[in-house]
N, C-alpha and C positions, 0 to 999 in steps of 0.2 A: 376639275376639280370640283367644281357643285356634280358631277354623280357617284362624286363620295361623302356625304352627307351623312351624318349619324338624326337618327328618328331626336322625335322630338326631347328633351330634355324630364318637360311634365304629364306629358300623357302618352309619350312612345309614339306618336303621330307622322304618320309620313309631312314630309317637309317638300318647299316647291321653292324658289329661286322667281321672283316679279321685279321687272326691268318695267322703268319710267324713263319717260323725260320731260325732266320739269324747262319752265321758262325761266326758271331763278338759276337754279342747282342744275342745270346741266344732269344729260345720264345720268341715273342712281340706277342701286336693285336693295332691292329687301329682299330677308328666306321668312316665312311664318309658315307656319301648320295650318297643316290641310283640314284637324279635327274641329269643325265648325262648332265646340262648350272650349275649343281649347284658350288659343286667341296669341299664343304663346309664337314672339317672332323677332326680326332683329331691326336695328336702326338702317338708317337709307346707305350704303355705304356707295365708292365711287368708279367699285366691280366686286359683280359675282363676285371674283377671286377673296376679297378679303371680306365680305358678306360673307361667304362662308368658310372661313378664317377663325368671324368668328361666333359661328352656329356651335362651329363643329370642338371650341374647346370650350363654349360654355359648358354643355353638357362634360367635358373636366373639368373643369376648375366647378362646378358645384358638387361634380362627388368628392373631388381632393377638401371642397368648403364646408364637407358634410363632415367628412370623418376629420379635418382641424377641432371644430365647430361638437364635436362626440369627446373625443380628446380633452378638448379645453373644459367641456360640458363634468368632465366625469372629474378634471384635477379641479375644475369646482368645485363638486359636491360634497370632493374628498376632504375641501378646505374647512369649508361647508359641519364637515363633519365633526372635525379636529376642534372647532368652534367653538359649535356648543355643547360640547365634551368641556372643553378647557370653563366655557361658563357658566355648564355644574357645580364645574368643582369649586369654582367662586364662587360660587352660591354657596358653597358646601360650608365654606371658608368662615364667611360671612354671618351664615346661621350660627355657624359655633360659637366664631370671636363671638357674636352677639347673645346670645344665647354664656358664655364665659360674661361677658361684661352683664349682662342680666344681672347671673349671681356672683359676681362682684357683688357692683350694686347693691342689692339686698342684702347681702353681708355689710356695707359701710350701713345699712340705713335701720339695720338692728343690734350696729354695731351701735350707731348714735342714740337709738335707741334705748339702750340699754348706759350709755354712758347721763342718756339724760335722762333712766329710772335712781342708777345712783347719787345724782346732784340733787335729784326727791329728795335719795333717800339721806343723804349728807345735809341738806335745807333742815330736814327735818327732826337726824340728832344736835346739830347745833339751835335748835330753836328749844329742845326736847331740854339738855343740858342747861343753856340758859332760863329755863324756868325750872329747876332742881336747885340752883343755884340762886336763885332772884329769892324773890315773894312768893312764899307760897298762901300768902292772905287770902290771894287774888281767889280759890281753891278753881284754877281749870279744869278742869277731864281730862286733857293733856300727862295734865301734871301729879295726879291722879296715876292718873297710869304708867306714865316712867317709876313712881314712885316704887309703885309692883311693880312692875318687870323689870324693878332694880333688886326689890325686894328689902327695900325702904319702908316698911307699914307706916301707920301713925302711930305713933306709943304713948 
């Protein structure tokens, strides 16, 4: 089984099985990449066959994981793109709603000002009527203007 070791999944280097006889764990072995710049290896295992299975499965699992990650990333990117489009749509709707609200507010304020002007005009008319029907001996300037406007001159 150790003759069928695949190349290093990181650098493509040649792997080697190392055997150990430890005081506490007994005989173990692990596999390492022989490239000095790599350092890739397995943990210690009870047999070379187990270490070889782990080493060989590692590159296949990594390739599958990479493909799965690429697939997930593509799905995530598509989802983010969709969310960004929805956010832009919502921003546009909020902006349009805000503009409509601003227009409605401006219109309401203009109407309120117009109503206030009409109230002031009605108040002035009421004062003029009071001045016209009241005592003109006060000689108020408004009374003179009101009489002139109504065509009532001083006879």
